[in-house]
Gaussian input, Z-matrix of N, CA and C with variables (Angstrom, degrees):
# hf/3-21g

backbone

0 1
 N
 C     1     B1
 C     2     B2     1     A1
 N     3     B3     2     A2     1     D1
 C     4     B4     3     A3     2     D2
 C     5     B5     4     A4     3     D3
 N     6     B6     5     A5     4     D4
 C     7     B7     6     A6     5     D5
 C     8     B8     7     A7     6     D6
 N     9     B9     8     A8     7     D7
 C    10    B10     9     A9     8     D8
 C    11    B11    10    A10     9     D9
 N    12    B12    11    A11    10    D10
 C    13    B13    12    A12    11    D11
 C    14    B14    13    A13    12    D12
 N    15    B15    14    A14    13    D13
 C    16    B16    15    A15    14    D14
 C    17    B17    16    A16    15    D15
 N    18    B18    17    A17    16    D16
 C    19    B19    18    A18    17    D17
 C    20    B20    19    A19    18    D18
 N    21    B21    20    A20    19    D19
 C    22    B22    21    A21    20    D20
 C    23    B23    22    A22    21    D21
 N    24    B24    23    A23    22    D22
 C    25    B25    24    A24    23    D23
 C    26    B26    25    A25    24    D24
 N    27    B27    26    A26    25    D25
 C    28    B28    27    A27    26    D26
 C    29    B29    28    A28    27    D27
 N    30    B30    29    A29    28    D28
 C    31    B31    30    A30    29    D29
 C    32    B32    31    A31    30    D30
 N    33    B33    32    A32    31    D31
 C    34    B34    33    A33    32    D32
 C    35    B35    34    A34    33    D33
 N    36    B36    35    A35    34    D34
 C    37    B37    36    A36    35    D35
 C    38    B38    37    A37    36    D36
 N    39    B39    38    A38    37    D37
 C    40    B40    39    A39    38    D38
 C    41    B41    40    A40    39    D39
 N    42    B42    41    A41    40    D40
 C    43    B43    42    A42    41    D41
 C    44    B44    43    A43    42    D42
 N    45    B45    44    A44    43    D43
 C    46    B46    45    A45    44    D44
 C    47    B47    46    A46    45    D45
 N    48    B48    47    A47    46    D46
 C    49    B49    48    A48    47    D47
 C    50    B50    49    A49    48    D48
 N    51    B51    50    A50    49    D49
 C    52    B52    51    A51    50    D50
 C    53    B53    52    A52    51    D51
 N    54    B54    53    A53    52    D52
 C    55    B55    54    A54    53    D53
 C    56    B56    55    A55    54    D54
 N    57    B57    56    A56    55    D55
 C    58    B58    57    A57    56    D56
 C    59    B59    58    A58    57    D57
 N    60    B60    59    A59    58    D58
 C    61    B61    60    A60    59    D59
 C    62    B62    61    A61    60    D60
 N    63    B63    62    A62    61    D61
 C    64    B64    63    A63    62    D62
 C    65    B65    64    A64    63    D63
 N    66    B66    65    A65    64    D64
 C    67    B67    66    A66    65    D65
 C    68    B68    67    A67    66    D66
 N    69    B69    68    A68    67    D67
 C    70    B70    69    A69    68    D68
 C    71    B71    70    A70    69    D69
 N    72    B72    71    A71    70    D70
 C    73    B73    72    A72    71    D71
 C    74    B74    73    A73    72    D72
 N    75    B75    74    A74    73    D73
 C    76    B76    75    A75    74    D74
 C    77    B77    76    A76    75    D75
 N    78    B78    77    A77    76    D76
 C    79    B79    78    A78    77    D77
 C    80    B80    79    A79    78    D78
 N    81    B81    80    A80    79    D79
 C    82    B82    81    A81    80    D80
 C    83    B83    82    A82    81    D81
 N    84    B84    83    A83    82    D82
 C    85    B85    84    A84    83    D83
 C    86    B86    85    A85    84    D84
 N    87    B87    86    A86    85    D85
 C    88    B88    87    A87    86    D86
 C    89    B89    88    A88    87    D87
 N    90    B90    89    A89    88    D88
 C    91    B91    90    A90    89    D89
 C    92    B92    91    A91    90    D90
 N    93    B93    92    A92    91    D91
 C    94    B94    93    A93    92    D92
 C    95    B95    94    A94    93    D93
 N    96    B96    95    A95    94    D94
 C    97    B97    96    A96    95    D95
 C    98    B98    97    A97    96    D96
 N    99    B99    98    A98    97    D97
 C   100   B100    99    A99    98    D98
 C   101   B101   100   A100    99    D99
 N   102   B102   101   A101   100   D100
 C   103   B103   102   A102   101   D101
 C   104   B104   103   A103   102   D102
 N   105   B105   104   A104   103   D103
 C   106   B106   105   A105   104   D104
 C   107   B107   106   A106   105   D105
 N   108   B108   107   A107   106   D106
 C   109   B109   108   A108   107   D107
 C   110   B110   109   A109   108   D108
 N   111   B111   110   A110   109   D109
 C   112   B112   111   A111   110   D110
 C   113   B113   112   A112   111   D111
 N   114   B114   113   A113   112   D112
 C   115   B115   114   A114   113   D113
 C   116   B116   115   A115   114   D114
 N   117   B117   116   A116   115   D115
 C   118   B118   117   A117   116   D116
 C   119   B119   118   A118   117   D117
 N   120   B120   119   A119   118   D118
 C   121   B121   120   A120   119   D119
 C   122   B122   121   A121   120   D120
 N   123   B123   122   A122   121   D121
 C   124   B124   123   A123   122   D122
 C   125   B125   124   A124   123   D123
 N   126   B126   125   A125   124   D124
 C   127   B127   126   A126   125   D125
 C   128   B128   127   A127   126   D126
 N   129   B129   128   A128   127   D127
 C   130   B130   129   A129   128   D128
 C   131   B131   130   A130   129   D129
 N   132   B132   131   A131   130   D130
 C   133   B133   132   A132   131   D131
 C   134   B134   133   A133   132   D132
 N   135   B135   134   A134   133   D133
 C   136   B136   135   A135   134   D134
 C   137   B137   136   A136   135   D135
 N   138   B138   137   A137   136   D136
 C   139   B139   138   A138   137   D137
 C   140   B140   139   A139   138   D138
 N   141   B141   140   A140   139   D139
 C   142   B142   141   A141   140   D140
 C   143   B143   142   A142   141   D141
 N   144   B144   143   A143   142   D142
 C   145   B145   144   A144   143   D143
 C   146   B146   145   A145   144   D144
 N   147   B147   146   A146   145   D145
 C   148   B148   147   A147   146   D146
 C   149   B149   148   A148   147   D147
 N   150   B150   149   A149   148   D148
 C   151   B151   150   A150   149   D149
 C   152   B152   151   A151   150   D150
 N   153   B153   152   A152   151   D151
 C   154   B154   153   A153   152   D152
 C   155   B155   154   A154   153   D153
 N   156   B156   155   A155   154   D154
 C   157   B157   156   A156   155   D155
 C   158   B158   157   A157   156   D156
 N   159   B159   158   A158   157   D157
 C   160   B160   159   A159   158   D158
 C   161   B161   160   A160   159   D159
 N   162   B162   161   A161   160   D160
 C   163   B163   162   A162   161   D161
 C   164   B164   163   A163   162   D162
 N   165   B165   164   A164   163   D163
 C   166   B166   165   A165   164   D164
 C   167   B167   166   A166   165   D165
 N   168   B168   167   A167   166   D166
 C   169   B169   168   A168   167   D167
 C   170   B170   169   A169   168   D168
 N   171   B171   170   A170   169   D169
 C   172   B172   171   A171   170   D170
 C   173   B173   172   A172   171   D171
 N   174   B174   173   A173   172   D172
 C   175   B175   174   A174   173   D173
 C   176   B176   175   A175   174   D174
 N   177   B177   176   A176   175   D175
 C   178   B178   177   A177   176   D176
 C   179   B179   178   A178   177   D177
 N   180   B180   179   A179   178   D178
 C   181   B181   180   A180   179   D179
 C   182   B182   181   A181   180   D180
 N   183   B183   182   A182   181   D181
 C   184   B184   183   A183   182   D182
 C   185   B185   184   A184   183   D183
 N   186   B186   185   A185   184   D184
 C   187   B187   186   A186   185   D185
 C   188   B188   187   A187   186   D186
 N   189   B189   188   A188   187   D187
 C   190   B190   189   A189   188   D188
 C   191   B191   190   A190   189   D189
 N   192   B192   191   A191   190   D190
 C   193   B193   192   A192   191   D191
 C   194   B194   193   A193   192   D192
 N   195   B195   194   A194   193   D193
 C   196   B196   195   A195   194   D194
 C   197   B197   196   A196   195   D195

   B1=1.4411
   B2=1.5263
   B3=1.3233
   B4=1.4624
   B5=1.5251
   B6=1.3318
   B7=1.4513
   B8=1.5172
   B9=1.3184
   B10=1.4684
   B11=1.5224
   B12=1.3213
   B13=1.4509
   B14=1.5282
   B15=1.3429
   B16=1.4617
   B17=1.5199
   B18=1.3084
   B19=1.4559
   B20=1.5187
   B21=1.3299
   B22=1.4646
   B23=1.5171
   B24=1.3077
   B25=1.4602
   B26=1.5196
   B27=1.3202
   B28=1.4640
   B29=1.5135
   B30=1.3314
   B31=1.4544
   B32=1.5205
   B33=1.3169
   B34=1.4637
   B35=1.5187
   B36=1.3202
   B37=1.4596
   B38=1.5145
   B39=1.3141
   B40=1.4601
   B41=1.5194
   B42=1.3193
   B43=1.4549
   B44=1.5234
   B45=1.3294
   B46=1.4621
   B47=1.5187
   B48=1.3107
   B49=1.4578
   B50=1.5150
   B51=1.3199
   B52=1.4639
   B53=1.5282
   B54=1.3350
   B55=1.4644
   B56=1.5312
   B57=1.3036
   B58=1.4641
   B59=1.5325
   B60=1.3362
   B61=1.4611
   B62=1.5329
   B63=1.3384
   B64=1.4686
   B65=1.5281
   B66=1.3148
   B67=1.4585
   B68=1.5264
   B69=1.3271
   B70=1.4647
   B71=1.5240
   B72=1.3245
   B73=1.4594
   B74=1.5278
   B75=1.3375
   B76=1.4684
   B77=1.5336
   B78=1.3124
   B79=1.4578
   B80=1.5273
   B81=1.3210
   B82=1.4552
   B83=1.5279
   B84=1.3351
   B85=1.4622
   B86=1.5341
   B87=1.3344
   B88=1.4621
   B89=1.5268
   B90=1.3442
   B91=1.4648
   B92=1.5285
   B93=1.3320
   B94=1.4694
   B95=1.5304
   B96=1.3171
   B97=1.4679
   B98=1.5217
   B99=1.3165
   B100=1.4603
   B101=1.5285
   B102=1.3172
   B103=1.4675
   B104=1.5248
   B105=1.3164
   B106=1.4643
   B107=1.5222
   B108=1.3275
   B109=1.4712
   B110=1.5211
   B111=1.3254
   B112=1.4704
   B113=1.5288
   B114=1.3259
   B115=1.4643
   B116=1.5281
   B117=1.3383
   B118=1.4757
   B119=1.5306
   B120=1.3149
   B121=1.4608
   B122=1.5161
   B123=1.3127
   B124=1.4573
   B125=1.5218
   B126=1.3129
   B127=1.4661
   B128=1.5187
   B129=1.3096
   B130=1.4583
   B131=1.5154
   B132=1.3180
   B133=1.4594
   B134=1.5145
   B135=1.3222
   B136=1.4578
   B137=1.5181
   B138=1.3243
   B139=1.4674
   B140=1.5186
   B141=1.3309
   B142=1.4603
   B143=1.5209
   B144=1.3313
   B145=1.4594
   B146=1.5257
   B147=1.3347
   B148=1.4638
   B149=1.5279
   B150=1.3360
   B151=1.4657
   B152=1.5274
   B153=1.3150
   B154=1.4685
   B155=1.5203
   B156=1.3372
   B157=1.4704
   B158=1.5215
   B159=1.3229
   B160=1.4589
   B161=1.5199
   B162=1.3289
   B163=1.4631
   B164=1.5158
   B165=1.3441
   B166=1.4587
   B167=1.5320
   B168=1.3322
   B169=1.4609
   B170=1.5326
   B171=1.3216
   B172=1.4654
   B173=1.5239
   B174=1.3335
   B175=1.4661
   B176=1.5302
   B177=1.3252
   B178=1.4654
   B179=1.5182
   B180=1.3268
   B181=1.4587
   B182=1.5314
   B183=1.3244
   B184=1.4750
   B185=1.5257
   B186=1.3411
   B187=1.4707
   B188=1.5146
   B189=1.3315
   B190=1.4692
   B191=1.5228
   B192=1.3152
   B193=1.4586
   B194=1.5018
   B195=1.3469
   B196=1.4600
   B197=1.4934
   A1=108.37
   A2=117.29
   A3=123.28
   A4=112.00
   A5=116.91
   A6=121.95
   A7=114.84
   A8=117.97
   A9=121.17
   A10=109.44
   A11=115.89
   A12=121.15
   A13=107.70
   A14=117.04
   A15=121.11
   A16=109.57
   A17=115.36
   A18=121.15
   A19=109.02
   A20=116.54
   A21=120.14
   A22=107.42
   A23=116.28
   A24=121.21
   A25=109.40
   A26=115.52
   A27=123.06
   A28=106.19
   A29=116.69
   A30=119.43
   A31=111.46
   A32=115.57
   A33=122.14
   A34=108.14
   A35=115.49
   A36=119.70
   A37=110.33
   A38=115.75
   A39=123.37
   A40=108.72
   A41=115.71
   A42=121.18
   A43=106.79
   A44=117.09
   A45=122.15
   A46=110.57
   A47=116.46
   A48=121.89
   A49=114.07
   A50=117.08
   A51=120.37
   A52=108.82
   A53=118.50
   A54=120.86
   A55=111.58
   A56=116.31
   A57=121.96
   A58=112.08
   A59=118.08
   A60=120.13
   A61=112.85
   A62=117.09
   A63=119.75
   A64=111.62
   A65=116.47
   A66=120.90
   A67=112.53
   A68=117.60
   A69=121.77
   A70=111.76
   A71=116.51
   A72=120.61
   A73=112.64
   A74=118.60
   A75=119.35
   A76=110.68
   A77=117.61
   A78=120.96
   A79=110.32
   A80=115.90
   A81=120.22
   A82=111.68
   A83=117.61
   A84=120.52
   A85=110.37
   A86=116.53
   A87=120.65
   A88=112.36
   A89=116.03
   A90=121.87
   A91=108.77
   A92=117.91
   A93=121.60
   A94=114.43
   A95=118.11
   A96=120.72
   A97=112.39
   A98=117.55
   A99=121.68
   A100=111.65
   A101=117.05
   A102=120.93
   A103=110.19
   A104=116.39
   A105=120.95
   A106=111.34
   A107=116.57
   A108=120.87
   A109=112.22
   A110=117.21
   A111=120.35
   A112=113.25
   A113=117.24
   A114=120.48
   A115=108.65
   A116=117.15
   A117=119.23
   A118=113.23
   A119=117.69
   A120=121.54
   A121=106.65
   A122=116.52
   A123=121.32
   A124=109.78
   A125=115.82
   A126=121.55
   A127=108.66
   A128=115.19
   A129=120.66
   A130=108.42
   A131=116.54
   A132=121.15
   A133=108.11
   A134=115.76
   A135=121.37
   A136=109.20
   A137=115.25
   A138=121.55
   A139=106.91
   A140=116.13
   A141=122.40
   A142=109.74
   A143=115.46
   A144=122.22
   A145=107.69
   A146=116.92
   A147=121.07
   A148=108.57
   A149=116.19
   A150=121.57
   A151=108.29
   A152=117.02
   A153=120.79
   A154=111.49
   A155=116.73
   A156=121.74
   A157=112.39
   A158=118.17
   A159=121.88
   A160=110.94
   A161=116.02
   A162=121.79
   A163=109.91
   A164=115.64
   A165=121.21
   A166=108.32
   A167=115.95
   A168=120.86
   A169=108.80
   A170=116.91
   A171=121.02
   A172=113.25
   A173=118.78
   A174=121.05
   A175=110.81
   A176=117.16
   A177=120.11
   A178=110.66
   A179=115.87
   A180=121.11
   A181=110.42
   A182=116.57
   A183=121.22
   A184=110.83
   A185=117.38
   A186=120.92
   A187=111.35
   A188=115.75
   A189=120.34
   A190=111.93
   A191=116.70
   A192=120.24
   A193=114.72
   A194=117.06
   A195=120.58
   A196=113.70
   D1=123.66
   D2=-179.84
   D3=51.53
   D4=34.74
   D5=177.97
   D6=84.28
   D7=1.64
   D8=179.81
   D9=-111.52
   D10=147.40
   D11=175.99
   D12=-87.17
   D13=125.48
   D14=179.65
   D15=-125.67
   D16=160.64
   D17=177.69
   D18=-149.69
   D19=137.99
   D20=173.48
   D21=-97.10
   D22=130.87
   D23=-179.87
   D24=-118.82
   D25=142.98
   D26=172.76
   D27=-112.30
   D28=136.01
   D29=-177.31
   D30=-147.22
   D31=161.17
   D32=173.46
   D33=-120.57
   D34=154.26
   D35=179.24
   D36=-150.64
   D37=161.78
   D38=176.22
   D39=-125.35
   D40=143.11
   D41=176.72
   D42=-111.01
   D43=119.09
   D44=179.91
   D45=-95.86
   D46=150.84
   D47=172.77
   D48=67.30
   D49=37.63
   D50=179.22
   D51=-71.39
   D52=122.90
   D53=-179.46
   D54=-64.64
   D55=149.09
   D56=-178.20
   D57=-61.30
   D58=-31.30
   D59=-176.85
   D60=-64.82
   D61=-17.48
   D62=178.89
   D63=-73.50
   D64=-14.08
   D65=-178.46
   D66=-91.24
   D67=2.27
   D68=179.24
   D69=-66.53
   D70=139.52
   D71=-175.80
   D72=-65.29
   D73=-33.05
   D74=-179.43
   D75=-69.03
   D76=-39.22
   D77=177.77
   D78=-66.51
   D79=-43.91
   D80=-179.65
   D81=-67.04
   D82=-28.91
   D83=176.20
   D84=-68.76
   D85=-35.95
   D86=178.91
   D87=-74.55
   D88=-30.82
   D89=-177.42
   D90=-128.91
   D91=79.26
   D92=-175.44
   D93=-57.93
   D94=-30.00
   D95=-179.81
   D96=-74.07
   D97=-11.72
   D98=-178.28
   D99=-61.42
   D100=-39.88
   D101=-179.06
   D102=-58.91
   D103=-47.81
   D104=-179.72
   D105=-68.61
   D106=-43.26
   D107=-176.46
   D108=-64.58
   D109=-31.14
   D110=-177.47
   D111=-103.23
   D112=14.80
   D113=175.78
   D114=-61.33
   D115=156.09
   D116=-178.38
   D117=-51.51
   D118=-42.15
   D119=172.56
   D120=-133.43
   D121=121.02
   D122=-177.80
   D123=-115.13
   D124=156.22
   D125=178.39
   D126=-126.75
   D127=150.22
   D128=178.15
   D129=-156.07
   D130=177.43
   D131=175.68
   D132=-142.64
   D133=158.62
   D134=-178.81
   D135=-150.76
   D136=155.18
   D137=173.10
   D138=-104.98
   D139=127.14
   D140=-179.80
   D141=-112.34
   D142=147.90
   D143=179.60
   D144=-118.61
   D145=131.96
   D146=176.98
   D147=-77.76
   D148=125.41
   D149=178.25
   D150=-123.49
   D151=176.09
   D152=176.22
   D153=-65.38
   D154=-20.60
   D155=179.25
   D156=-98.95
   D157=10.92
   D158=-178.99
   D159=107.72
   D160=-171.84
   D161=-178.65
   D162=-75.04
   D163=140.12
   D164=-177.09
   D165=-137.50
   D166=140.98
   D167=176.38
   D168=-59.55
   D169=142.22
   D170=-176.09
   D171=-57.43
   D172=-34.96
   D173=-179.65
   D174=-67.10
   D175=-40.78
   D176=176.86
   D177=-66.94
   D178=-38.14
   D179=178.23
   D180=-60.55
   D181=-44.32
   D182=-179.91
   D183=-66.47
   D184=-39.28
   D185=179.38
   D186=-62.40
   D187=-34.13
   D188=-178.97
   D189=-82.57
   D190=4.94
   D191=177.41
   D192=89.14
   D193=18.23
   D194=-178.34
   D195=-72.38

């Protein structure tokens, strides 16, 4: 795309040692994605761009002026 090599990746991850206070309803109301992000096993996807320094997340690539 636009002369750059890109790849979409799908991945799963686990978050260990989540403090109990993150499960509070007021915090979760302020940050609705927190429930999904801290699930025992979560899934997500990202677009990566190949650079001279290796693969980089598209948002970081854009911040660096890519």
